[in-house]
Biotite code that builds the C-alpha atoms (Angstrom):
import biotite.structure as struc

atoms = struc.array([
    struc.Atom([-209.580, 150.115, 11.941], chain_id="A", res_id=1, res_name="SER", atom_name="CA", element="C"),
    struc.Atom([-209.106, 153.867, 11.762], chain_id="A", res_id=2, res_name="LEU", atom_name="CA", element="C"),
    struc.Atom([-206.025, 155.167, 13.540], chain_id="A", res_id=3, res_name="CYS", atom_name="CA", element="C"),
    struc.Atom([-205.538, 158.895, 14.116], chain_id="A", res_id=4, res_name="PHE", atom_name="CA", element="C"),
    struc.Atom([-201.969, 160.137, 14.306], chain_id="A", res_id=5, res_name="ASN", atom_name="CA", element="C"),
    struc.Atom([-202.397, 162.549, 17.171], chain_id="A", res_id=6, res_name="ASP", atom_name="CA", element="C"),
    struc.Atom([-204.805, 164.970, 18.788], chain_id="A", res_id=7, res_name="SER", atom_name="CA", element="C"),
    struc.Atom([-204.328, 168.418, 20.261], chain_id="A", res_id=8, res_name="TYR", atom_name="CA", element="C"),
    struc.Atom([-206.613, 170.476, 22.483], chain_id="A", res_id=9, res_name="ALA", atom_name="CA", element="C"),
    struc.Atom([-207.205, 174.192, 22.243], chain_id="A", res_id=10, res_name="SER", atom_name="CA", element="C"),
    struc.Atom([-205.816, 176.242, 25.131], chain_id="A", res_id=11, res_name="SER", atom_name="CA", element="C"),
    struc.Atom([-209.216, 176.264, 26.852], chain_id="A", res_id=12, res_name="ASP", atom_name="CA", element="C"),
    struc.Atom([-209.716, 172.533, 26.080], chain_id="A", res_id=13, res_name="CYS", atom_name="CA", element="C"),
    struc.Atom([-213.073, 173.253, 24.413], chain_id="A", res_id=14, res_name="LYS", atom_name="CA", element="C"),
    struc.Atom([-211.913, 172.103, 20.984], chain_id="A", res_id=15, res_name="LYS", atom_name="CA", element="C"),
    struc.Atom([-209.853, 169.140, 19.886], chain_id="A", res_id=16, res_name="ILE", atom_name="CA", element="C"),
    struc.Atom([-207.937, 168.913, 16.623], chain_id="A", res_id=17, res_name="CYS", atom_name="CA", element="C"),
    struc.Atom([-206.989, 165.550, 15.177], chain_id="A", res_id=18, res_name="TYR", atom_name="CA", element="C"),
    struc.Atom([-205.894, 164.449, 11.729], chain_id="A", res_id=19, res_name="PHE", atom_name="CA", element="C"),
    struc.Atom([-205.704, 161.489, 9.410], chain_id="A", res_id=20, res_name="TYR", atom_name="CA", element="C"),
    struc.Atom([-204.185, 161.452, 5.914], chain_id="A", res_id=21, res_name="GLN", atom_name="CA", element="C"),
    struc.Atom([-205.404, 164.634, 4.125], chain_id="A", res_id=22, res_name="ASN", atom_name="CA", element="C"),
    struc.Atom([-208.087, 165.438, 6.696], chain_id="A", res_id=23, res_name="TYR", atom_name="CA", element="C"),
    struc.Atom([-208.113, 167.591, 9.799], chain_id="A", res_id=24, res_name="ILE", atom_name="CA", element="C"),
    struc.Atom([-211.041, 167.315, 12.200], chain_id="A", res_id=25, res_name="TYR", atom_name="CA", element="C"),
    struc.Atom([-211.935, 169.982, 14.748], chain_id="A", res_id=26, res_name="ILE", atom_name="CA", element="C"),
    struc.Atom([-214.316, 168.734, 17.413], chain_id="A", res_id=27, res_name="TYR", atom_name="CA", element="C"),
    struc.Atom([-216.163, 171.299, 19.534], chain_id="A", res_id=28, res_name="ASP", atom_name="CA", element="C"),
    struc.Atom([-216.868, 169.760, 22.935], chain_id="A", res_id=29, res_name="ARG", atom_name="CA", element="C"),
    struc.Atom([-219.658, 172.243, 23.751], chain_id="A", res_id=30, res_name="GLU", atom_name="CA", element="C"),
    struc.Atom([-221.700, 171.932, 20.544], chain_id="A", res_id=31, res_name="SER", atom_name="CA", element="C"),
    struc.Atom([-220.598, 168.309, 20.014], chain_id="A", res_id=32, res_name="LYS", atom_name="CA", element="C"),
    struc.Atom([-220.028, 169.123, 16.324], chain_id="A", res_id=33, res_name="LYS", atom_name="CA", element="C"),
    struc.Atom([-217.064, 168.216, 14.162], chain_id="A", res_id=34, res_name="THR", atom_name="CA", element="C"),
    struc.Atom([-215.723, 170.305, 11.291], chain_id="A", res_id=35, res_name="VAL", atom_name="CA", element="C"),
    struc.Atom([-213.866, 168.287, 8.663], chain_id="A", res_id=36, res_name="LYS", atom_name="CA", element="C"),
    struc.Atom([-211.181, 169.982, 6.552], chain_id="A", res_id=37, res_name="LEU", atom_name="CA", element="C"),
    struc.Atom([-209.754, 168.431, 3.394], chain_id="A", res_id=38, res_name="LEU", atom_name="CA", element="C"),
    struc.Atom([-206.240, 169.568, 2.541], chain_id="A", res_id=39, res_name="LEU", atom_name="CA", element="C"),
    struc.Atom([-204.418, 169.103, -0.780], chain_id="A", res_id=40, res_name="PRO", atom_name="CA", element="C"),
    struc.Atom([-201.662, 167.038, 0.840], chain_id="A", res_id=41, res_name="GLU", atom_name="CA", element="C"),
    struc.Atom([-201.159, 164.635, 3.733], chain_id="A", res_id=42, res_name="GLN", atom_name="CA", element="C"),
    struc.Atom([-201.100, 166.181, 7.199], chain_id="A", res_id=43, res_name="VAL", atom_name="CA", element="C"),
    struc.Atom([-198.142, 165.265, 9.398], chain_id="A", res_id=44, res_name="ILE", atom_name="CA", element="C"),
    struc.Atom([-198.953, 167.468, 12.387], chain_id="A", res_id=45, res_name="LYS", atom_name="CA", element="C"),
    struc.Atom([-201.569, 170.091, 13.312], chain_id="A", res_id=46, res_name="ALA", atom_name="CA", element="C"),
    struc.Atom([-202.029, 172.173, 16.471], chain_id="A", res_id=47, res_name="GLU", atom_name="CA", element="C"),
    struc.Atom([-204.008, 175.193, 17.666], chain_id="A", res_id=48, res_name="PHE", atom_name="CA", element="C"),
    struc.Atom([-202.084, 178.482, 17.788], chain_id="A", res_id=49, res_name="CYS", atom_name="CA", element="C"),
    struc.Atom([-202.649, 182.267, 17.851], chain_id="A", res_id=50, res_name="CYS", atom_name="CA", element="C"),
    struc.Atom([-205.286, 182.301, 20.616], chain_id="A", res_id=51, res_name="ASN", atom_name="CA", element="C"),
    struc.Atom([-206.910, 179.219, 19.055], chain_id="A", res_id=52, res_name="ASP", atom_name="CA", element="C"),
    struc.Atom([-207.940, 181.232, 15.979], chain_id="A", res_id=53, res_name="GLN", atom_name="CA", element="C"),
    struc.Atom([-205.551, 179.311, 13.719], chain_id="A", res_id=54, res_name="LYS", atom_name="CA", element="C"),
    struc.Atom([-203.992, 175.899, 13.260], chain_id="A", res_id=55, res_name="LEU", atom_name="CA", element="C"),
    struc.Atom([-200.299, 175.405, 12.658], chain_id="A", res_id=56, res_name="LEU", atom_name="CA", element="C"),
    struc.Atom([-200.155, 172.642, 10.058], chain_id="A", res_id=57, res_name="ILE", atom_name="CA", element="C"),
    struc.Atom([-197.189, 170.640, 8.834], chain_id="A", res_id=58, res_name="LEU", atom_name="CA", element="C"),
    struc.Atom([-197.911, 168.760, 5.603], chain_id="A", res_id=59, res_name="THR", atom_name="CA", element="C"),
    struc.Atom([-195.726, 166.888, 3.144], chain_id="A", res_id=60, res_name="GLU", atom_name="CA", element="C"),
    struc.Atom([-195.033, 170.156, 1.297], chain_id="A", res_id=61, res_name="ASN", atom_name="CA", element="C"),
    struc.Atom([-195.395, 173.080, 3.675], chain_id="A", res_id=62, res_name="ARG", atom_name="CA", element="C"),
    struc.Atom([-195.581, 174.511, 7.158], chain_id="A", res_id=63, res_name="LEU", atom_name="CA", element="C"),
    struc.Atom([-198.425, 176.999, 7.303], chain_id="A", res_id=64, res_name="ALA", atom_name="CA", element="C"),
    struc.Atom([-201.087, 178.556, 9.464], chain_id="A", res_id=65, res_name="THR", atom_name="CA", element="C"),
    struc.Atom([-204.732, 177.801, 8.699], chain_id="A", res_id=66, res_name="TRP", atom_name="CA", element="C"),
    struc.Atom([-207.388, 180.391, 9.514], chain_id="A", res_id=67, res_name="ASP", atom_name="CA", element="C"),
    struc.Atom([-210.184, 178.403, 11.152], chain_id="A", res_id=68, res_name="ILE", atom_name="CA", element="C"),
    struc.Atom([-212.989, 180.938, 10.521], chain_id="A", res_id=69, res_name="LYS", atom_name="CA", element="C"),
    struc.Atom([-212.085, 181.564, 6.862], chain_id="A", res_id=70, res_name="ARG", atom_name="CA", element="C"),
    struc.Atom([-211.155, 177.902, 6.266], chain_id="A", res_id=71, res_name="SER", atom_name="CA", element="C"),
    struc.Atom([-208.010, 178.648, 4.261], chain_id="A", res_id=72, res_name="CYS", atom_name="CA", element="C"),
    struc.Atom([-204.245, 178.881, 4.611], chain_id="A", res_id=73, res_name="PHE", atom_name="CA", element="C"),
    struc.Atom([-203.442, 182.299, 6.039], chain_id="A", res_id=74, res_name="SER", atom_name="CA", element="C"),
    struc.Atom([-199.646, 182.215, 5.954], chain_id="A", res_id=75, res_name="LYS", atom_name="CA", element="C"),
    struc.Atom([-197.180, 179.755, 4.420], chain_id="A", res_id=76, res_name="VAL", atom_name="CA", element="C"),
    struc.Atom([-194.188, 179.764, 6.741], chain_id="A", res_id=77, res_name="LEU", atom_name="CA", element="C"),
    struc.Atom([-191.928, 177.377, 4.853], chain_id="A", res_id=78, res_name="ALA", atom_name="CA", element="C"),
    struc.Atom([-191.884, 175.116, 1.833], chain_id="A", res_id=79, res_name="SER", atom_name="CA", element="C"),
    struc.Atom([-190.729, 171.671, 2.846], chain_id="A", res_id=80, res_name="ILE", atom_name="CA", element="C"),
    struc.Atom([-187.946, 170.120, 0.792], chain_id="A", res_id=81, res_name="CYS", atom_name="CA", element="C"),
    struc.Atom([-186.483, 167.861, 3.491], chain_id="A", res_id=82, res_name="GLU", atom_name="CA", element="C"),
    struc.Atom([-187.545, 166.144, 6.699], chain_id="A", res_id=83, res_name="ARG", atom_name="CA", element="C"),
    struc.Atom([-188.600, 168.777, 9.214], chain_id="A", res_id=84, res_name="THR", atom_name="CA", element="C"),
    struc.Atom([-190.424, 169.258, 12.491], chain_id="A", res_id=85, res_name="ASP", atom_name="CA", element="C"),
    struc.Atom([-191.449, 172.121, 14.739], chain_id="A", res_id=86, res_name="TYR", atom_name="CA", element="C"),
    struc.Atom([-192.503, 172.882, 18.283], chain_id="A", res_id=87, res_name="CYS", atom_name="CA", element="C"),
    struc.Atom([-194.889, 175.544, 19.500], chain_id="A", res_id=88, res_name="LEU", atom_name="CA", element="C"),
    struc.Atom([-193.921, 178.026, 22.189], chain_id="A", res_id=89, res_name="SER", atom_name="CA", element="C"),
    struc.Atom([-195.839, 177.664, 25.479], chain_id="A", res_id=90, res_name="PRO", atom_name="CA", element="C"),
    struc.Atom([-197.960, 180.728, 24.570], chain_id="A", res_id=91, res_name="ASP", atom_name="CA", element="C"),
    struc.Atom([-198.660, 179.158, 21.126], chain_id="A", res_id=92, res_name="ARG", atom_name="CA", element="C"),
    struc.Atom([-197.708, 182.384, 19.339], chain_id="A", res_id=93, res_name="ASP", atom_name="CA", element="C"),
    struc.Atom([-194.390, 181.318, 17.816], chain_id="A", res_id=94, res_name="SER", atom_name="CA", element="C"),
    struc.Atom([-192.840, 178.147, 16.458], chain_id="A", res_id=95, res_name="ALA", atom_name="CA", element="C"),
    struc.Atom([-189.285, 176.856, 16.398], chain_id="A", res_id=96, res_name="ALA", atom_name="CA", element="C"),
    struc.Atom([-188.769, 175.003, 13.127], chain_id="A", res_id=97, res_name="VAL", atom_name="CA", element="C"),
    struc.Atom([-186.059, 172.505, 12.209], chain_id="A", res_id=98, res_name="ILE", atom_name="CA", element="C"),
    struc.Atom([-184.606, 173.070, 8.761], chain_id="A", res_id=99, res_name="SER", atom_name="CA", element="C"),
    struc.Atom([-181.851, 170.504, 8.220], chain_id="A", res_id=100, res_name="GLY", atom_name="CA", element="C"),
    struc.Atom([-179.121, 171.526, 10.649], chain_id="A", res_id=101, res_name="ASN", atom_name="CA", element="C"),
    struc.Atom([-180.544, 175.020, 11.240], chain_id="A", res_id=102, res_name="SER", atom_name="CA", element="C"),
    struc.Atom([-183.305, 176.510, 13.404], chain_id="A", res_id=103, res_name="ILE", atom_name="CA", element="C"),
    struc.Atom([-185.887, 179.105, 12.375], chain_id="A", res_id=104, res_name="ILE", atom_name="CA", element="C"),
    struc.Atom([-187.957, 180.762, 15.103], chain_id="A", res_id=105, res_name="ILE", atom_name="CA", element="C"),
    struc.Atom([-191.112, 182.245, 13.562], chain_id="A", res_id=106, res_name="MET", atom_name="CA", element="C"),
    struc.Atom([-193.825, 184.511, 14.860], chain_id="A", res_id=107, res_name="SER", atom_name="CA", element="C"),
    struc.Atom([-197.186, 182.993, 13.918], chain_id="A", res_id=108, res_name="LEU", atom_name="CA", element="C"),
    struc.Atom([-199.179, 186.210, 14.278], chain_id="A", res_id=109, res_name="SER", atom_name="CA", element="C"),
    struc.Atom([-196.618, 188.697, 12.953], chain_id="A", res_id=110, res_name="GLY", atom_name="CA", element="C"),
    struc.Atom([-193.643, 188.714, 10.632], chain_id="A", res_id=111, res_name="ASP", atom_name="CA", element="C"),
    struc.Atom([-190.695, 188.271, 13.022], chain_id="A", res_id=112, res_name="GLY", atom_name="CA", element="C"),
    struc.Atom([-188.111, 185.553, 12.415], chain_id="A", res_id=113, res_name="GLU", atom_name="CA", element="C"),
    struc.Atom([-184.793, 184.520, 13.916], chain_id="A", res_id=114, res_name="GLN", atom_name="CA", element="C"),
    struc.Atom([-182.449, 182.193, 12.046], chain_id="A", res_id=115, res_name="HIS", atom_name="CA", element="C"),
    struc.Atom([-179.747, 180.112, 13.709], chain_id="A", res_id=116, res_name="ILE", atom_name="CA", element="C"),
    struc.Atom([-177.815, 178.811, 10.718], chain_id="A", res_id=117, res_name="SER", atom_name="CA", element="C"),
    struc.Atom([-175.679, 175.712, 11.183], chain_id="A", res_id=118, res_name="ASP", atom_name="CA", element="C"),
    struc.Atom([-176.918, 175.218, 14.741], chain_id="A", res_id=119, res_name="ALA", atom_name="CA", element="C"),
    struc.Atom([-175.534, 171.672, 14.502], chain_id="A", res_id=120, res_name="HIS", atom_name="CA", element="C"),
    struc.Atom([-173.014, 170.045, 12.170], chain_id="A", res_id=121, res_name="ASP", atom_name="CA", element="C"),
    struc.Atom([-175.540, 167.430, 11.013], chain_id="A", res_id=122, res_name="LEU", atom_name="CA", element="C"),
    struc.Atom([-179.343, 167.124, 10.832], chain_id="A", res_id=123, res_name="ARG", atom_name="CA", element="C"),
    struc.Atom([-181.350, 168.205, 13.893], chain_id="A", res_id=124, res_name="ILE", atom_name="CA", element="C"),
    struc.Atom([-183.698, 165.444, 15.094], chain_id="A", res_id=125, res_name="ASN", atom_name="CA", element="C"),
    struc.Atom([-185.739, 167.200, 17.785], chain_id="A", res_id=126, res_name="SER", atom_name="CA", element="C"),
    struc.Atom([-186.491, 170.633, 19.153], chain_id="A", res_id=127, res_name="ILE", atom_name="CA", element="C"),
    struc.Atom([-188.458, 171.722, 22.240], chain_id="A", res_id=128, res_name="ALA", atom_name="CA", element="C"),
    struc.Atom([-189.181, 174.878, 24.213], chain_id="A", res_id=129, res_name="TYR", atom_name="CA", element="C"),
    struc.Atom([-188.627, 175.190, 27.941], chain_id="A", res_id=130, res_name="SER", atom_name="CA", element="C"),
    struc.Atom([-191.775, 175.663, 30.045], chain_id="A", res_id=131, res_name="SER", atom_name="CA", element="C"),
    struc.Atom([-191.098, 179.412, 30.358], chain_id="A", res_id=132, res_name="ASP", atom_name="CA", element="C"),
    struc.Atom([-190.627, 179.765, 26.579], chain_id="A", res_id=133, res_name="GLY", atom_name="CA", element="C"),
    struc.Atom([-187.190, 181.406, 26.897], chain_id="A", res_id=134, res_name="LYS", atom_name="CA", element="C"),
    struc.Atom([-184.996, 178.436, 25.952], chain_id="A", res_id=135, res_name="LEU", atom_name="CA", element="C"),
    struc.Atom([-184.848, 175.755, 23.257], chain_id="A", res_id=136, res_name="LEU", atom_name="CA", element="C"),
    struc.Atom([-183.222, 172.346, 23.402], chain_id="A", res_id=137, res_name="ILE", atom_name="CA", element="C"),
    struc.Atom([-182.107, 170.475, 20.284], chain_id="A", res_id=138, res_name="THR", atom_name="CA", element="C"),
    struc.Atom([-180.679, 167.038, 19.560], chain_id="A", res_id=139, res_name="SER", atom_name="CA", element="C"),
    struc.Atom([-178.801, 166.000, 16.463], chain_id="A", res_id=140, res_name="SER", atom_name="CA", element="C"),
    struc.Atom([-177.082, 163.315, 14.434], chain_id="A", res_id=141, res_name="ASP", atom_name="CA", element="C"),
    struc.Atom([-173.811, 165.147, 15.232], chain_id="A", res_id=142, res_name="ASP", atom_name="CA", element="C"),
    struc.Atom([-173.817, 163.535, 18.721], chain_id="A", res_id=143, res_name="CYS", atom_name="CA", element="C"),
    struc.Atom([-174.700, 166.725, 20.587], chain_id="A", res_id=144, res_name="THR", atom_name="CA", element="C"),
    struc.Atom([-177.556, 168.146, 22.629], chain_id="A", res_id=145, res_name="VAL", atom_name="CA", element="C"),
    struc.Atom([-177.650, 171.939, 22.741], chain_id="A", res_id=146, res_name="LYS", atom_name="CA", element="C"),
    struc.Atom([-179.555, 174.476, 24.830], chain_id="A", res_id=147, res_name="VAL", atom_name="CA", element="C"),
    struc.Atom([-180.300, 177.839, 23.211], chain_id="A", res_id=148, res_name="TRP", atom_name="CA", element="C"),
    struc.Atom([-181.477, 181.134, 24.695], chain_id="A", res_id=149, res_name="LYS", atom_name="CA", element="C"),
    struc.Atom([-183.924, 182.881, 22.367], chain_id="A", res_id=150, res_name="LEU", atom_name="CA", element="C"),
    struc.Atom([-182.410, 185.924, 20.719], chain_id="A", res_id=151, res_name="GLY", atom_name="CA", element="C"),
    struc.Atom([-178.857, 184.505, 20.714], chain_id="A", res_id=152, res_name="TYR", atom_name="CA", element="C"),
    struc.Atom([-177.040, 182.551, 18.012], chain_id="A", res_id=153, res_name="GLU", atom_name="CA", element="C"),
    struc.Atom([-174.631, 180.621, 20.240], chain_id="A", res_id=154, res_name="ASN", atom_name="CA", element="C"),
    struc.Atom([-175.736, 177.795, 22.532], chain_id="A", res_id=155, res_name="PRO", atom_name="CA", element="C"),
    struc.Atom([-175.779, 178.241, 26.311], chain_id="A", res_id=156, res_name="LEU", atom_name="CA", element="C"),
    struc.Atom([-174.826, 174.606, 26.725], chain_id="A", res_id=157, res_name="LEU", atom_name="CA", element="C"),
    struc.Atom([-173.526, 171.905, 24.422], chain_id="A", res_id=158, res_name="SER", atom_name="CA", element="C"),
    struc.Atom([-173.418, 168.273, 25.578], chain_id="A", res_id=159, res_name="ILE", atom_name="CA", element="C"),
    struc.Atom([-171.316, 165.795, 23.618], chain_id="A", res_id=160, res_name="LYS", atom_name="CA", element="C"),
    struc.Atom([-172.831, 162.300, 23.440], chain_id="A", res_id=161, res_name="THR", atom_name="CA", element="C"),
    struc.Atom([-171.338, 158.980, 22.355], chain_id="A", res_id=162, res_name="LYS", atom_name="CA", element="C"),
    struc.Atom([-173.892, 158.433, 19.575], chain_id="A", res_id=163, res_name="LYS", atom_name="CA", element="C"),
    struc.Atom([-176.561, 160.372, 17.665], chain_id="A", res_id=164, res_name="GLU", atom_name="CA", element="C"),
    struc.Atom([-179.327, 161.866, 19.771], chain_id="A", res_id=165, res_name="THR", atom_name="CA", element="C"),
    struc.Atom([-182.907, 161.435, 18.655], chain_id="A", res_id=166, res_name="SER", atom_name="CA", element="C"),
    struc.Atom([-184.788, 163.451, 21.289], chain_id="A", res_id=167, res_name="CYS", atom_name="CA", element="C"),
    struc.Atom([-184.135, 165.994, 24.059], chain_id="A", res_id=168, res_name="ALA", atom_name="CA", element="C"),
    struc.Atom([-186.490, 167.730, 26.505], chain_id="A", res_id=169, res_name="ARG", atom_name="CA", element="C"),
    struc.Atom([-186.511, 169.969, 29.579], chain_id="A", res_id=170, res_name="PHE", atom_name="CA", element="C"),
    struc.Atom([-188.278, 168.807, 32.737], chain_id="A", res_id=171, res_name="SER", atom_name="CA", element="C"),
    struc.Atom([-191.367, 170.966, 33.493], chain_id="A", res_id=172, res_name="PRO", atom_name="CA", element="C"),
    struc.Atom([-189.497, 172.723, 36.342], chain_id="A", res_id=173, res_name="ASP", atom_name="CA", element="C"),
    struc.Atom([-186.441, 173.185, 34.045], chain_id="A", res_id=174, res_name="MET", atom_name="CA", element="C"),
    struc.Atom([-184.089, 171.667, 36.636], chain_id="A", res_id=175, res_name="ARG", atom_name="CA", element="C"),
    struc.Atom([-183.221, 168.667, 34.468], chain_id="A", res_id=176, res_name="LYS", atom_name="CA", element="C"),
    struc.Atom([-182.795, 167.816, 30.825], chain_id="A", res_id=177, res_name="ILE", atom_name="CA", element="C"),
    struc.Atom([-183.324, 164.374, 29.357], chain_id="A", res_id=178, res_name="ALA", atom_name="CA", element="C"),
    struc.Atom([-182.131, 163.039, 26.035], chain_id="A", res_id=179, res_name="TYR", atom_name="CA", element="C"),
    struc.Atom([-182.050, 159.805, 24.091], chain_id="A", res_id=180, res_name="VAL", atom_name="CA", element="C"),
    struc.Atom([-178.768, 158.735, 22.542], chain_id="A", res_id=181, res_name="SER", atom_name="CA", element="C"),
    struc.Atom([-179.135, 155.610, 20.440], chain_id="A", res_id=182, res_name="TYR", atom_name="CA", element="C"),
    struc.Atom([-181.142, 153.339, 22.807], chain_id="A", res_id=183, res_name="LEU", atom_name="CA", element="C"),
    struc.Atom([-180.087, 154.911, 26.108], chain_id="A", res_id=184, res_name="ASP", atom_name="CA", element="C"),
    struc.Atom([-181.931, 157.621, 28.056], chain_id="A", res_id=185, res_name="VAL", atom_name="CA", element="C"),
    struc.Atom([-179.856, 160.157, 29.993], chain_id="A", res_id=186, res_name="TYR", atom_name="CA", element="C"),
    struc.Atom([-181.070, 162.629, 32.604], chain_id="A", res_id=187, res_name="VAL", atom_name="CA", element="C"),
    struc.Atom([-178.825, 165.370, 33.947], chain_id="A", res_id=188, res_name="ARG", atom_name="CA", element="C"),
    struc.Atom([-179.174, 168.405, 36.164], chain_id="A", res_id=189, res_name="ASP", atom_name="CA", element="C"),
    struc.Atom([-179.678, 171.744, 34.463], chain_id="A", res_id=190, res_name="PHE", atom_name="CA", element="C"),
    struc.Atom([-179.495, 175.152, 36.107], chain_id="A", res_id=191, res_name="LEU", atom_name="CA", element="C"),
    struc.Atom([-181.145, 177.738, 33.853], chain_id="A", res_id=192, res_name="PRO", atom_name="CA", element="C"),
    struc.Atom([-179.590, 181.188, 33.834], chain_id="A", res_id=193, res_name="LEU", atom_name="CA", element="C"),
])
C-alpha cells in the first residue's frame, strides 16, 4: 500500500501538498486536479510558503524554495550535510532551521538571515515558533529546552532536564510549554514577556 509521509494545506486550504519519495503532489481542491513534481532527490518535508506561491522543501541534500508557477527551485537556502529540520513562521514567510547545535532564521522571500551559533552544547532535536511568531523553542541532546526571542542571541529561558529532550512546543495561547525528555512528557507554565 502507498503511504504518504505528510500533507500540508495552503493558507486558504484550497490546495494540499503531499509527498512520497522523490515526488511532490499539489492537489487543487477547486479544479480537482493534481500536479506531480519529480525532484532529483528524496523529499523529507514540503510546505506552502510565501503567500502560497512557493513550497519550502527539505530533501536529502538541500533546503530550498520551489517556485510553483515556474516549476523550479527558486532559492537554495542550505546544503544539507547533517540531520536537520525546520519550522515555518506562522505567517509562512520565514523559516527557523536547525543546523547541528545552531539555529538559522531565514527570510523566504528576501535575503535576511539571523544566526544563533552554538545555541545548544549538543545537537538540536526540535524547533518551533510561538503562535505570535515572536519566539522560538528548541530542545536538545544537551538536556535543555530553551526559549528564544527573535532578534536576540541569548535565550529568554533555559530549562535543564534530566535526560535529552526530543521535542518542545508552546501551547496555542503561549501560557504553557510542553517538552519530551526521554519517555516522559512535561508541561509547565510560561509567561511570555
